[in-house]
C-alpha positions in Angstrom: -13.5 2.0 -15.9 -11.5 -0.7 -17.6 -9.1 0.3 -20.3 -7.2 -2.4 -22.2 -3.6 -1.4 -22.8 -1.9 -2.7 -25.9 1.7 -2.9 -24.8 3.0 -4.6 -27.9 5.6 -6.5 -25.9 6.4 -9.3 -28.2 9.8 -8.1 -29.3 10.4 -5.2 -26.9 13.2 -5.0 -24.3 14.6 -1.9 -22.8 18.0 -0.9 -23.9 20.7 -1.6 -21.3 23.8 0.3 -22.3 27.3 -1.1 -22.1 29.8 1.7 -21.6 32.9 2.6 -19.6 30.5 4.2 -17.1 28.5 0.9 -16.9 31.7 -1.0 -16.5 32.9 1.3 -13.7 29.5 0.8 -12.0 29.8 -2.9 -11.9 32.9 -2.6 -9.8 30.8 -1.3 -6.9 27.2 -2.5 -7.8 26.2 -6.1 -8.3 25.9 -7.2 -11.9 22.1 -7.9 -11.8 19.2 -6.6 -9.8 19.0 -4.0 -7.1 20.6 -3.8 -3.6 18.2 -2.7 -0.9 19.1 -0.9 2.3 17.9 1.3 5.1 18.6 4.6 7.0 19.5 4.1 10.6 20.2 6.7 13.3 22.0 4.9 16.2 22.4 8.3 17.9 18.6 8.3 18.4 18.5 5.1 20.3 20.0 3.5 23.4 23.2 1.7 22.7 21.9 -1.6 24.0 19.3 -1.6 21.2 21.8 -1.3 18.3 22.7 -4.9 18.1 19.0 -6.0 18.1 18.1 -3.4 15.4 20.9 -4.2 13.1 20.4 -7.9 13.4 16.8 -7.4 12.5 17.7 -5.5 9.4 19.7 -8.4 8.2 17.0 -10.9 9.0 14.5 -8.8 7.0 16.8 -9.0 4.0 18.4 -5.6 3.9 21.8 -5.5 2.4 23.3 -2.1 3.5 22.9 0.5 6.2 23.1 4.3 5.8 24.7 6.4 8.6 25.7 9.7 10.1 24.5 12.5 7.7 23.1 14.6 10.5 25.4 13.5 13.3 28.0 16.4 13.5 27.3 17.2 17.2 27.8 13.5 18.0 31.0 13.2 16.0 32.4 16.5 17.3 30.5 17.4 20.5 33.1 20.0 21.4 35.3 21.9 18.9 38.3 19.7 18.0 37.1 16.8 20.1 36.1 13.8 17.9 34.1 10.8 19.1 34.0 8.0 16.6 33.8 5.1 19.1 30.0 4.9 18.8 30.1 4.9 15.0 32.9 2.3 15.0 30.5 0.0 17.1 27.8 0.4 14.5 30.1 -0.3 11.6 31.3 -3.4 13.4 27.7 -4.5 14.0 26.9 -3.9 10.4 29.8 -6.0 9.2 29.0 -8.8 11.7 25.5 -8.9 10.0 26.9 -8.7 6.4 25.5 -5.2 5.9 27.6 -2.8 3.8 27.8 0.8 5.0 27.0 4.1 3.3 28.9 6.7 5.3 27.8 10.3 5.1 29.4 13.7 5.8 27.3 15.6 8.4 27.5 19.1 6.8 23.8 19.7 6.8 23.7 20.2 10.6 26.0 22.8 12.0 26.6 22.1 15.7 25.6 24.7 18.3 29.2 25.3 19.5 30.1 26.4 15.9 27.1 28.7 15.3 27.6 30.2 18.8 31.2 30.9 18.3 30.8 32.0 14.7 27.1 33.1 14.0 28.2 34.3 10.6 28.3 30.7 9.4 24.5 30.8 9.4 22.5 31.9 6.4 20.3 35.0 6.1 16.8 35.0 4.7 15.1 37.5 2.3 14.0 39.7 5.2 17.6 40.0 6.4 17.1 37.7 9.4 20.0 35.6 10.5 18.9 31.9 10.9 19.1 30.7 14.5 20.3 27.3 15.8 16.7 26.2 16.2 16.7 22.5 15.4 16.5 22.8 11.7 19.0 21.7 9.1 20.8 23.1 6.0 21.1 26.4 7.8 24.7 27.2 6.8 25.9 30.0 4.6 27.8 27.8 2.1 29.8 30.8 0.9 31.2 31.5 4.4 34.9 30.6 4.6 34.6 29.7 8.3 31.9 27.1 7.6 34.0 25.8 4.7 37.0 25.4 7.0 35.1 23.4 9.6 33.4 21.2 7.1 36.7 20.4 5.4 38.2 19.5 8.7 35.3 17.1 9.5 35.4 15.5 6.1 39.1 15.0 6.3 38.7 13.3 9.7 36.0 11.0 8.4 38.1 10.2 5.3 41.1 9.4 7.4 39.0 7.3 9.7 36.9 5.3 7.2 38.4 6.0 3.7 40.6 2.8 3.8 37.9 0.6 5.5 36.6 -1.9 2.9 33.4 -2.3 5.0 32.4 1.2 3.7 30.6 0.7 0.4 30.3 4.3 -0.5 29.9 7.9 0.7 27.1 10.4 0.6 27.9 14.1 0.7 25.4 15.8 3.1 21.7 15.2 2.4 19.3 16.6 -0.2 21.6 19.6 -1.1 19.9 23.0 -0.9 19.7 25.9 1.5 17.0 26.0 4.1 16.2 29.7 3.3 16.3 28.7 -0.4 18.7 31.6 -1.1 21.3 33.1 1.2 21.4 36.9 1.6 24.3 37.0 4.1 27.4 39.2 3.8 29.4 36.0 2.8 27.0 35.3 0.0 27.0 38.9 -1.2 30.8 38.8 -1.4 30.8 35.5 -3.2 28.1 36.7 -5.6 30.3 39.7 -6.5 33.2 37.4 -7.2 31.0 35.2 -9.3 29.7 37.9 -11.6 33.2 39.5 -11.8 34.6 36.1 -13.0 31.7 35.7 -15.4 31.7 39.1 -17.0 35.3 40.2 -16.3 34.5 43.9 -16.8 31.9 46.3 -15.5 31.0 47.3 -19.1 30.2 43.7 -19.9 28.1 43.3 -16.7 26.3 46.6 -17.2 25.5 45.5 -20.8 24.3 42.0 -19.8 22.1 43.4 -17.0 20.7 46.1 -19.2 22.0 48.7 -16.7 20.8 51.6 -18.9 17.3 50.7 -17.9 16.3 52.6 -14.7 20.0 53.6 -14.1 20.9 50.1 -12.9 24.6 50.7 -13.8 27.7 50.1 -11.6 31.0 51.9 -11.5 32.6 49.3 -9.1 31.9 45.6 -8.4 31.7 46.5 -4.7 28.5 48.5 -5.4 26.6 45.3 -6.3 24.0 44.0 -3.9 22.2 40.8 -3.9 18.9 41.4 -5.8 16.0 41.0 -3.3 12.5 41.2 -4.7 11.0 41.4 -1.2 12.6 44.9 -0.7 11.9 46.4 -4.1 11.6 45.5 -7.7 14.6 43.7 -9.1 16.5 43.7 -12.3 15.6 40.3 -13.9 19.1 39.7 -15.3 20.8 40.3 -12.0 18.2 38.1 -10.3 18.8 35.3 -12.7 22.6 35.6 -12.1 22.0 35.4 -8.4 20.0 32.3 -8.8 22.6 30.7 -11.0 25.3 31.8 -8.5 23.4 30.0 -5.8 23.2 26.8 -7.8 27.0 27.0 -8.3 27.6 27.7 -4.6 25.6 24.6 -3.6 27.6 22.6 -6.1 30.8 24.0 -4.8 30.0 22.7 -1.3 29.5 19.2 -2.8 32.5 19.3 -5.1 34.9 20.5 -2.4 33.8 17.7 0.0 33.9 15.1 -2.7 37.4 16.1 -3.9 38.7 16.0 -0.3 37.2 12.6 0.3 38.7 11.3 -2.9 42.2 11.9 -1.4 41.5 9.5 1.4 39.2 6.8 0.1 39.7 3.4 -1.5 39.2 3.3 -5.3 36.2 0.9 -4.8 34.3 3.4 -2.6 32.0 5.5 -4.6 30.9 9.1 -3.7 27.5 10.6 -4.4 24.8 12.9 -3.0 21.0 12.6 -3.1 19.2 15.2 -5.1 15.6 15.8 -4.4 12.5 17.6 -5.6 13.9 19.2 -8.7 10.7 21.3 -9.2 10.8 22.8 -5.7 14.6 23.3 -5.6 15.2 24.8 -9.0 18.5 26.4 -7.8 20.0 22.9 -7.3 21.6 21.6 -10.5 23.0 18.0 -10.4 24.9 18.6 -13.7 27.2 21.0 -11.8 28.7 18.1 -9.8 29.3 15.7 -12.7 33.1 16.0 -12.4 33.4 15.3 -8.7 30.7 12.6 -8.0 30.7 9.0 -9.3 27.0 9.4 -9.9 24.0 11.4 -8.7 21.6 9.6 -6.3 18.0 10.8 -6.0 15.3 11.0 -3.3 11.5 10.9 -3.7 8.6 10.9 -1.3 5.6 10.2 -3.4 2.6 11.2 -1.1 3.5 14.7 -0.1 0.6 15.9 -2.2 2.9 18.8 -3.4 3.8 16.8 -6.5 2.3 16.0 -9.9 -0.3 13.2 -9.5 -3.3 11.8 -11.4 -5.5 14.0 -9.3 -8.1 11.3 -8.9 -9.7 10.0 -5.7 -6.7 7.8 -4.8 -3.9 10.2 -5.8 -3.3 11.1 -2.1 -2.7 7.4 -1.3 -0.8 6.3 -4.4 1.4 9.4 -4.9 3.3 10.5 -8.0 4.7 7.8 -10.1 5.6 10.4 -12.8 7.8 12.3 -10.3 9.5 9.1 -9.3 10.2 8.3 -12.9 11.4 11.8 -13.7 13.6 11.9 -10.6 15.3 8.7 -11.6 15.9 9.6 -15.2 17.2 13.1 -14.4 19.6 11.8 -11.7 20.8 9.0 -14.0 21.4 11.4 -16.8 24.5 12.9 -15.2 26.5 9.7 -15.2 24.4 7.0 -16.8 23.1 5.3 -13.6 21.7 6.1 -10.2 20.1 4.7 -7.1 17.2 6.0 -5.0 18.6 7.0 -1.6 15.3 7.7 0.2 12.0 5.9 -0.5 9.2 6.1 2.1 8.0 2.9 3.7 4.7 4.4 4.8 3.2 7.7 6.0 5.3 10.8 6.0 4.9 13.8 8.3 5.5 16.9 6.3 3.0 16.8 3.4 0.0 19.0 2.8 -1.9 15.9 4.1 -0.3 12.7 5.2 -2.7 9.9 4.3 -2.0 6.2 4.8 -0.7 4.8 1.5 -3.2 2.5 -0.2 -2.5 -1.2 0.7 0.0 -2.4 -1.9 1.4 1.1 -2.7 4.7 0.8 -0.8 5.3 -2.5 -2.6 4.4 -0.9 -5.9 6.9 2.0 -5.3 9.7 -0.5 -4.6 8.9 -2.4 -7.8 8.6 0.7 -9.8 12.0 1.9 -8.7 13.4 -1.5 -9.6 11.8 -1.4 -13.0 13.1 2.1 -13.7 16.6 0.7 -13.2 17.7 2.1 -9.8 20.9 0.3 -8.9 20.0 0.4 -5.2 16.9 1.3 -3.2 17.3 2.7 0.3 14.3 3.3 2.6 14.0 6.2 5.0 13.9 5.0 7.7 14.3 1.8 9.8 12.7 3.2 13.0 10.0 5.8 13.5 11.5 8.6 15.7 10.0 9.2 19.1 11.1 12.8 19.3 12.1 15.7 17.0 10.6 17.1 13.8 9.7 13.7 12.2 7.7 12.0 14.9 4.9 11.0 12.6 7.2 9.8 9.8 6.8 6.0 9.7 9.7 3.6 9.5 10.0 0.0 8.7 9.4 -0.7 12.4 6.6 0.6 14.6 7.3 2.9 17.6 8.0 -0.1 19.8 11.1 -0.8 17.7 10.4 -4.5 17.4 7.2 -4.8 15.3 7.3 -4.4 11.6 4.9 -1.7 10.3 2.3 -2.5 7.5 4.3 -0.4 5.1 7.5 -2.1 6.3 5.9 -5.5 5.5 5.2 -4.4 2.0 8.7 -3.0 1.6 10.2 -6.3 2.8 7.8 -8.3 0.6 9.0 -6.4 -2.5 12.6 -6.8 -1.3 12.2 -10.6 -1.1 10.3 -10.8 -4.4 13.1 -9.0 -6.2 15.7 -11.2 -4.6 13.7 -14.2 -5.7 13.9 -13.4 -9.4 17.5 -12.4 -9.6 18.2 -15.6 -11.4 15.9 -14.5 -14.2 17.7 -11.3 -14.9 19.8 -10.7 -18.1 22.0 -7.6 -17.9 22.7 -7.9 -21.7 19.0 -7.5 -22.8 18.7 -5.1 -25.7 15.8 -3.7 -27.7 15.5 -2.2 -31.1 12.3 -0.4 -30.0 14.1 1.5 -27.2 17.1 2.1 -29.4 14.9 3.6 -32.1 12.8 5.7 -29.7 15.4 6.8 -27.2 15.0 10.5 -26.6 17.4 13.3 -25.5 15.5 15.9 -23.5 17.3 19.3 -23.5 17.3 20.6 -19.9 18.4 24.1 -18.9 18.0 25.4 -15.3 18.8 28.9 -16.6 15.8 28.8 -18.8 13.5 27.4 -16.2 14.5 30.1 -13.7 14.2 32.9 -16.3 10.7 31.9 -17.3 9.6 31.5 -13.8 10.9 35.0 -13.1 8.9 36.4 -16.0 6.0 34.1 -16.7 4.1 36.6 -18.9 0.9 34.7 -18.1 -0.1 33.9 -14.5 -0.9 30.3 -15.4 2.5 29.6 -17.0 4.3 26.8 -15.1 7.7 25.9 -16.6 7.9 22.6 -14.8 4.4 21.5 -15.8 5.4 22.4 -19.4 8.3 20.1 -19.0 6.2 17.4 -17.4 3.7 17.7 -20.3 6.3 16.4 -22.7 7.9 14.0 -20.3 4.6 12.3 -19.4 3.8 12.0 -23.1 7.1 10.2 -23.7 6.6 7.8 -20.8 3.1 6.9 -22.0 4.9 5.6 -25.1 7.5 3.7 -23.1 10.3 5.9 -24.3 13.6 6.0 -22.5 14.6 9.6 -21.7 18.1 11.0 -21.1 18.3 14.6 -20.0 21.1 16.5 -21.7 22.6 20.0 -21.5 24.2 22.3 -24.1 27.8 21.3 -23.2 27.1 17.6 -23.4 27.6 15.5 -26.5 24.7 13.7 -28.2 24.3 11.9 -31.5 21.5 10.6 -33.7 22.8 7.1 -33.2 22.4 7.4 -29.4 19.3 9.6 -29.4 17.2 9.4 -32.6 14.7 11.9 -31.1 15.2 15.1 -29.1 12.7 17.2 -27.3 13.5 20.9 -26.6 10.7 22.3 -24.4 10.3 26.1 -24.1 14.0 26.8 -24.5 13.7 30.6 -24.2 17.3 31.6 -23.9 19.4 30.2 -26.7 22.6 31.0 -28.5 23.4 30.9 -32.2 25.9 28.2 -31.5 23.2 26.1 -29.9 20.9 26.6 -32.8 23.7 25.5 -35.2 24.2 22.4 -33.0 20.5 21.5 -33.3 20.6 22.1 -37.1 23.5 19.7 -37.3 21.6 17.1 -35.3 18.7 17.4 -37.7 20.9 17.3 -40.8 22.4 14.0 -39.5 19.0 12.4 -39.1 17.7 13.5 -35.8 13.9 14.0 -35.2 13.7 17.3 -33.3 10.7 18.5 -31.4 10.7 22.2 -30.3 7.9 23.8 -28.2 6.6 27.3 -27.8 8.7 30.2 -26.3 11.9 28.7 -27.7 14.4 31.2 -29.0 12.8 34.4 -27.6 16.0 35.6 -25.9 19.8 35.7 -26.6 22.4 34.3 -24.1 22.2 37.5 -22.0 18.5 37.0 -21.5 17.8 40.0 -23.8 15.2 39.9 -26.5 16.9 39.5 -29.9 17.2 42.8 -31.9 15.4 41.0 -34.6 11.8 39.9 -35.4 10.1 37.6 -32.9 12.2 34.4 -32.4 13.8 35.1 -35.8 17.0 33.1 -35.0 15.1 29.8 -35.1 13.1 30.5 -38.2 15.4 28.6 -40.5 15.5 25.7 -38.0 11.7 25.3 -37.8 11.0 26.2 -41.4 8.7 29.2 -40.8 8.2 32.7 -39.5 6.8 33.4 -36.1 4.4 36.3 -36.3 3.3 36.9 -32.7 2.4 35.1 -29.5 -1.0 35.3 -27.7 -2.4 34.6 -24.3 -6.0 34.1 -23.2 -8.1 34.0 -20.0 -8.4 30.5 -18.6 -12.2 31.0 -18.5 -12.2 31.6 -22.3 -9.7 29.2 -23.9 -9.0 29.0 -27.6 -9.0 25.9 -29.7 -6.5 24.2 -31.9 -7.5 21.6 -34.5 -5.3 18.6 -34.9 -6.2 15.4 -36.7 -10.0 16.2 -36.7 -10.0 16.8 -32.9 -9.9 20.2 -31.1 -7.9 20.9 -28.1 -8.2 23.9 -25.7 -5.3 26.2 -24.9 -4.9 29.6 -23.1 -1.5 30.3 -21.5 0.7 30.5 -24.6 0.0 30.3 -28.3 2.4 31.1 -31.2 1.1 32.1 -34.6 3.2 30.6 -37.4 3.7 31.3 -41.1 5.2 28.1 -42.7 7.8 28.6 -45.5 8.8 26.4 -48.3 7.9 22.8 -47.9 7.1 23.1 -44.2 3.8 21.3 -43.5 1.0 22.5 -41.2 0.0 19.8 -38.7 -2.4 21.9 -36.6 -4.1 25.3 -36.7 -6.0 27.6 -34.4 -9.7 27.0 -35.0 -11.1 30.2 -33.5 -10.1 33.7 -32.5 -9.5 36.4 -35.1 -6.6 34.4 -36.4 -8.6 31.3 -37.2 -6.8 28.8 -39.5 -3.4 30.3 -38.7 -0.9 27.4 -38.2 0.0 26.5 -34.6 2.1 23.3 -35.2 4.4 22.7 -38.2 6.6 19.9 -39.4 9.5 20.1 -41.8 11.9 17.5 -43.2 15.5 18.8 -43.2 18.5 16.8 -44.4 18.0 13.3 -43.0 15.9 14.5 -40.1 12.9 16.6 -39.2 11.8 19.5 -37.0 8.4 19.6 -35.4 7.5 23.0 -33.9 4.6 22.9 -31.4 3.7 26.6 -31.0 1.0 26.3 -28.2 0.6 24.6 -24.9 -2.7 22.8 -24.5 -4.8 23.0 -21.4 -5.4 19.3 -21.0 -1.8 18.4 -22.2 -3.2 15.8 -24.6 -2.4 17.7 -27.8 1.3 17.3 -27.2 0.9 13.5 -26.6 -1.0 13.1 -29.9 1.6 15.1 -31.8 4.4 13.0 -30.4 2.5 9.8 -31.2 2.2 11.0 -34.8 5.9 11.8 -35.1 7.2 8.7 -33.4 4.7 6.5 -35.2 6.0 7.7 -38.5 9.6 7.0 -37.7 9.5 3.7 -35.7 9.2 0.3 -37.2 7.4 -1.0 -34.1 3.9 -0.2 -32.9 3.9 2.4 -30.0 3.0 1.7 -26.5 -0.2 3.5 -25.5 -0.4 3.8 -21.7 -2.9 6.0 -19.9 -1.4 8.7 -17.8 0.1 7.5 -14.5 0.3 3.9 -15.6 3.9 2.8 -16.2 5.4 -0.2 -17.9 9.2 -0.6 -17.6 11.6 -3.3 -18.6 14.7 -4.1 -16.8 17.2 -6.9 -17.5 14.6 -9.2 -19.1 11.8 -8.5 -16.7 8.7 -6.4 -17.3 7.1 -4.4 -14.5 3.8 -2.6 -14.8 2.4 -0.4 -12.0 -0.9 1.5 -11.7 -1.1 4.9 -10.0 -4.7 5.5 -11.0 -8.0 4.8 -9.2 -9.2 2.5 -12.0 -8.4 -1.1 -12.9 -6.2 -1.3 -16.0 -5.9 -4.4 -18.1 -2.4 -5.1 -19.3 -2.0 -7.1 -22.6 0.5 -9.8 -21.6 1.4 -12.4 -24.2 -0.1 -15.7 -23.3 3.1 -17.7 -23.1 4.8 -15.2 -20.9 6.1 -16.3 -17.5 4.1 -14.5 -14.8 5.9 -13.9 -11.5 3.6 -11.6 -9.5 0.1 -10.1 -10.1 -2.2 -10.5 -13.0 -3.0 -8.7 -16.2 -6.0 -7.1 -14.4 -4.0 -4.4 -12.7 -5.8 -2.9 -9.7 -4.9 0.5 -8.2 -1.6 0.4 -6.4 -0.7 -3.0 -7.6 2.1 -4.4 -9.7 2.4 -7.2 -12.3 5.8 -8.7 -13.1 6.4 -11.0 -16.0 9.0 -12.3 -18.5 8.3 -13.0 -22.1 9.5 -16.2 -23.6 
């Protein structure tokens, strides 16, 4: 089915910010375009093949090489015995072929000699089982001081060795930070958790109050009595569980911060330091905002065809993957410092998904172009050669298993690389756009809220991440630039004329006041259901339902309802009805607050579900229900943004993306249907056509 897309591109250009952060970035990244590189594991291959492989990388057009994040046992094969000669040879070969180097710290893979001598450095799972040295990674107990000591020694050695080497472009801390067991229940973690809550609450009285200890006698007379909450053994106190989850996020961040701070003492000022965050939905205890002070930026990783991620769900989704997740991953990572790069992007089939289909011809090329269009400062593919042994044997690389033949996906990756290189002369880093400036949106993000809601869904179909994706996808359909923000960050109406606050369940009076100030100054605020149910301790307010936000939204919340999926309710908005079932909030507007949508059935038929109120120079839109097909939220946002913007809105179907970078438009199609892109006739077309087939890309520049 064809669907013509009116992009209204005549005057639009994405906003490219100029700031101290951007200026700092330009010291390490090229001024226009994207640098493209590749993972390489010389330790997996005979030494006499290294020169051939690295020369081939340069011939194919790669600009940097990524090394050593899993090589602890090669760098320190015996305790205190360091072997850097092999790594020196690879760095020399990279330099000879004009490839810059990303050097990594090898902390994800504890060597056998260390785990044998000190088994306590390994994490413990929910069942109380100590992890074995069994060929996996990320097995360490990050809270263990022995582990920390050995990591610090290795990082110091690497920093002393390569920190003053100008061939090293930058550093990556570990790889995809998380814990293999998700949470660590070891004695080291328990001790660190007690320290964490003691520092947070200071006194036992404060802790007992925050955890609601009077309920079921969950009170403590000494911090030493506290155990890690473990729901596999018995029911757990939800407040203690949330604190343990937040502690884990901090412990993961501490590992990164400590390594980064140590590296910083030894590295050249031009060498940047990052880590690559991955799969935010599946690793909710990993918070990139906790490493803002130590890293130069947050990189991100995304494998699109795992089939665990959010996709179109159509007949080609398993081959095209999740463009929404790629976009979300990029914008979330970029929000910590203002820019990012994608550290791992697959060049073909992967080996660990629920099914591992061949990408649709053209899909790999599309992914590279999409990453470029999104603004990634670099794109690194995982990996150059497909491994012949180990846990990733079926994970394709740029090269086939013979090591000399380029894979089909590799050919597409290289094609995109060459195409991007070919248009660098067309790029304009100073391109600006009133449309993007007028619609730029702050998206309030709270890992605490996500974890708390997932711990207590209250409806089996509630999915906090999908609720977030509902609003994010709607914004991307309108071509809106999204910056994720947190409570302690500063934002302004001038920078973010719009703000979305989705299901912000735990909220403080100070945060409510901050939102009220934002609205008073002219901000257009969108708040969704569940917001304001709990106080900062995660307790229900000793007030009426969500009463602290009543003044903000301009109405009283009477009650919230939940329905069976088989018997959804209906909401009427703009002469169309939309189904819902997981969460619906009944509202009573006050004063001049307008009703935008009402429930159209149930015993509370005609009760308002969505309201809108003008306050000061701004407005607040409260969306008190979550629709089943997620289209209601899109239509409400279109109404709001359409009223406020002086430009026509983009109207893209889900999973079709149009992005603008430095003067160049890129449109990609993650659906199974052909989409027709409305491109101005006098535009300069670089690649593709306005009839955008599944898995294809069109790139153009407006005159």
